[in-house]
N, C-alpha and C positions, 0 to 999 in steps of 0.2 A: 404545667403541661409537659408531658414526656417528650423525649427526642423523637421517638417513633411517631407520635401524633403530629408533631411539628412538621415532619417530612411528608406526611400524607395530606395535610390540609392546612392552608394558610389563609388568613383573613386580612384584607386591606380595608379598614373601616372608613377612611375619610379622604382617599385620594381622588375619588370621583363623586358624582351626585348620589351614588348608592353604594353600599358595601360590595366589595369584590372578593369572591372566594376562589382560591386556586387549589385544585385537588390533583394529587398524583394517583389517579385511579383508572387511567386508560390502559388496560392490560393489553389491548390489541394495537397500541400505538408505539411508535419508535421515533427517535430523533435522528436516525440514520437511514431514512428512506431511500436516499440516492445511492446507497451501497450496492444496489442491484447492478449498477454500472460496473462496479469492480468485479462482481461475479461474472458478468458477461465478458469482460476483458480477460479474466482468468481462464474462462473456457476457450476463448479464441487462442490464447497462448499455450494452454495446457500446462501452466506454470506449477500450480500446487500439486497436481497429480504427478508431474515429473519429479518434483522434489520429494514427495512422499514415497515414491518408489525407491529412493535411496536409503530409507530408514527401515530398520528391522524391528519388528515388534516381538520382544521377548517376554511379554506378560503372559500370565496364565489365561488361556482362552476363555475359560468359564467365568472369569471375573472382569472381562472387558466390557465397559459401557460406551466408551468413546474410541472409535477407530483412529489409527494414526493419521490418516488424511483429514479426518474431522478436526483433530487437535491442531494440526498444522494450519489448516484453513482458518480455524478460529483465531489463531495468533496472528497470521499474516493479515487477515482482513481487519482485525482489531488494530494492528499497527498502522495500516493505511488510513484508518478512520480516526487516528489520534489517541488510541488507547495503548500506549507503548508498554505499559506494565501489566502483568497478569493480575495486579491488585484490583482491577476493574471487573474481573470475571464474575464476581458475585452479583454486581448490579446489572450485568448484561446477560446473565444466564437464561432469563426467560424473555429477552427481547425478541419479538417475532421476526424482525428482519435479520438479526444475527443468526437465529436458528435456520432461517431460510438459506442463508449463505453457506451453511455447512451441509445442506441437503435434507434438513428435517422439516416436518410440517410446522408452519409458523405458529399455529394455535395449539394443536394437540400433541406436537412433538415433545420429546423429553428435553429438559433443560440442558444447557451446554456445560462443559467441564468447569470445575471449580478451580480456584487459585492453587490449592495444593496439587491437584491433578496436573495442571499445566506446569507447575514447578518440577514435578517428577519427569514430565515429558521433556522439558528443556535440558535436564541433567542426564537423560538417557543416552543420546547418540555418542559414539566414539569418534575418534579423529578420521577413521577410514570412511565412515558414513558422511561426515561433514565435508571431507574432500570430494566425495562423490556428488554431494549437493552443490558444491561450488562449481564443479564441471557442468552439472545439469543446468544451473542458473546461467552460466556463460553460453552454453549451447542454445538455450531458449532465446536469449537476447540476440545472439548472432543470427539465428534462423529468422527471427522477427524482422531484422533489418535486411536480411537477404531477400525476403519476400517484398519488403517495402521498396527496395531498390531494383526489384525485378531481375536480380542476378547481374546487374551492371557493375557492381563493385569488384575491383581487381586487387585491392589492398585494404587491409584493416590496420588502422593506427591505434595502438593501445596507449592511452594517456595515463600515466601513473603519478600518484602523489600521496604521500602518507599524511595522516591527520591524527591529532592527539585525541585520546579517549581517556580522560582523567579517571583514576581509580581511587577507591577509598577503603580503608581497612586492610585486612589481610587477604587480598585477592590474589589468586594463583598467577604466577608469572608476571606480576606487575613490577615494573622497574622505574627508577628515576631517569627522566630525560632532561638533560641540561638545557636543550634548546627551548622546550616548553616550560621548564622550571617546575615540574611536578611529576609525581608518580602517575604513570599512565600506560595504556596499551597504545600501540602505534600500527593500526590496521593498514596494510597495503599488501596486495597480492599480485604476483607476476609470474607467468610461465613463458620462458623463452626457449625455443628449440633450435635456434641457429647460433652460430658464432657471432659475437657482438663486440663492439669496442665502446670505450667511454670517451665522450667529448667533455672537456673540462674548461669552464670559463672562469678566470680569476678576476675578481672585481672588488674594488674598495669604494664604498659610498661615503660621501662627505656631505654633512649638513651644517649650516651655521650654528655655532655654539654647542656642537656635539662632537664627540670623539669619532674618528674614522671607524668604519665598521666593515668587516669582510662580508661580501655578498657572493659566494661561489655558486655556480650552477653546474650540474652534471646531467648529461644526456647519455643514456644507454641505448645503443642502436645497432642494427645489423646493416644499415645503409652505408654506402661507400662514398658519398659526396664529401666535400670539404667540411671541416669543422665549422667554419663561419656560416656556410650555407645551411648546414643542418641546424645550427642554433637559431639563426635569424628567420629562415624560411619554413622550418618545421616546428622547432620547439616553441618559438614565440608566437606561432600561428595555431597553436594546438587547441584553441577553443576556450570555453569558459568553465574549465574544470573547477576552479575555485568556487564558482557559484553553485555548482552541483554538490560540492562538499558542504557548503553552507546549508543547502537544502537538506542534506542528510542529517546535519547536526540540529538545525532549528525547525525543520519541517517534519522530519521523520524520527528525531531523537535517537539517532544511531548510537549515541554515547550512553544510553541507558543500560549499561552492562554491569548490573549490580549483583550478579551471581558470584559465589565464591569460586566456583570451578571455571578454569580458563575455557574449556571446551563448551560449557554451557553458555558462556558469554559469546564465543565464536558462533554458536548456533543462533543466538539472538541477532548478531550482526548479519548473518545470512538471511534470516527471516525478514529483517528490516530492509535488506537489499531487495528481496522479492517483493515486498510491499511497495518499494520505490519503483520497481519495474512496472507494476500495475498503474501507479500514478503517472508514470511517463507515458504509458499507453494511452491514457485518457488525454494527456496533453498533445500527443502526436495526432490524435483524431480531431483536435481543435485547430489544426493548421489553417492559416489565413483568417483567423478570428481574433478578437481582442484578448483571448485567453491563450493564444499560441505560445506566449513566453511567460505565462503566469507561474508563480511559485506554487509548489504542491500545497502549501497551506491555503492559498487562495482557491485552488481547485477544490479542496476539501470543503471549505466554507461555502462555496457557491453551488456545488453540485452533489455533495454527499451528505452534508448536515442539513437534511431536509425532513421536516416532520411528516409522518405518514401514519395512516390508519390501515391496518392489514385486515382484510376480510377474506376468509377462506371457505370455499365450498367444495363439493365433490368434483365439479367441472373446472374450476379455475381459482386462482389467487389474485385478488385485486388490491393494489396499493392506492389508497386515496390520498393524493398529494394536494398541497395548498393551491387554490385557484390564483391567489395573488402571489406570484412567484416571479421576480424580476429577471431571472436567468433561465426562463423556460425555453427560449429558442436554442440556447447552447445545450441544454439538457436533451432536447429533441435531437439535435445533431449528434450528440454522443450516442444516444440510444439507437438511432437508426444505423449508425456506423458499426455498432456492436451487435447487430442482429435483430433489432426491432423492425417491425413492418407496419404500415398503416392498415387499419382495419375499419372497413365500412360497416354501417349498421346492419346491412343484410347478410354480413358474414358472421353474425353472432353464432348461428347454428354450426358453423364450420370451425369455430375457434379451437376446439380440442384437436381436430385433425390438422389444423395449421400449425399448432405448437408442436405436435409430434413429428411433423414433416420438416420443420425448420430447426428443430432442436429446442432445448430450453432457452428461452430468451425473453426479451422485452417487447411489449406491444403497446403502441400508443394509438389513441383514437380521438379524432376531433369531429364533432357533428354539430349541426345547428338546428334548433327547433323553434317554432314560433313563440313558445312560452318561456323556454329556458335559455335561449341564446346559445352562445358558443360554449361547448363543454369539452374538457380535456381529461383523458384518463390514461393511466398506465396499468397494464396488465402483466402479470408474471405467471408463467406456467408452473404447474405443480412440480415440486422437487422430486 
């Protein structure tokens, strides 16, 4: 039996009372049905459109099949869904949900960009465009929290910490770091526009049966309080940045910087950060629930990795999701907070008008009939 045949059809002859056949033949199915939540969050933030505006398209106009914003959205959404490498592009090119995320018809739309196209895309931006993207990303995050706090914030504390990004082979600008004992990049970004001073704490830690070890701490600040107060009341209370770094490493795979070019790797880091912003947006909208402090990998498994069948017609696009879904209440909460709205049966005729007046978004519907009982649906407006 050839490899191709094996991946299309599998037989389990004796694990149940009758043979079980598994077929990979559901062309209108997707394993990322919950990704519409990411699209709704992206539209609320205006994230990918702001980042795409920083990139210049220098390709020949007559040979362009995939627009810059489509390519950027494909990569950012893929990273948020756990596909950190462009190597998965071939297997996801015809996925109806992924096509929907970039604004194409999920059934009849053209396939998404291939791995070689995405590789060329990642190597195209120069440092000026990447600098502009970094500013746009920061502006988007600050504006989001300004709205969340209703303008009550008077001071922004920027918490900085470098993290190792091990490199392999002859990657541009890769150097040996004695602290991490490896060749690596050391991503950390800071823009300070005021005079500042450095607070230094000299400490030596001692443990039984171990040699003493230096444990210095540096705080760069423009605040004028005493060094001890700054260290104990500001630096030591700075939050859980280490947990966020672990999320970026193990939940978002920010260290997957395998390009030869330094700027291509920087582009990947920025796209990973953008994907992380979308995941943080989902978590913010789950405040006061059991997922309020969930890791991004948990959010992905519970709300995004959801089997769906996509049915498209002239009037609407319907995502058929599993009826037996243990995290349905959390999914509803996310959907409603991101622009979904309840739709009663008598509103069927007005669906198209409702979607156009509310913008492209999510719609959920629950009704009860004498024969079928409770039914739940998720509707997605046409791209």
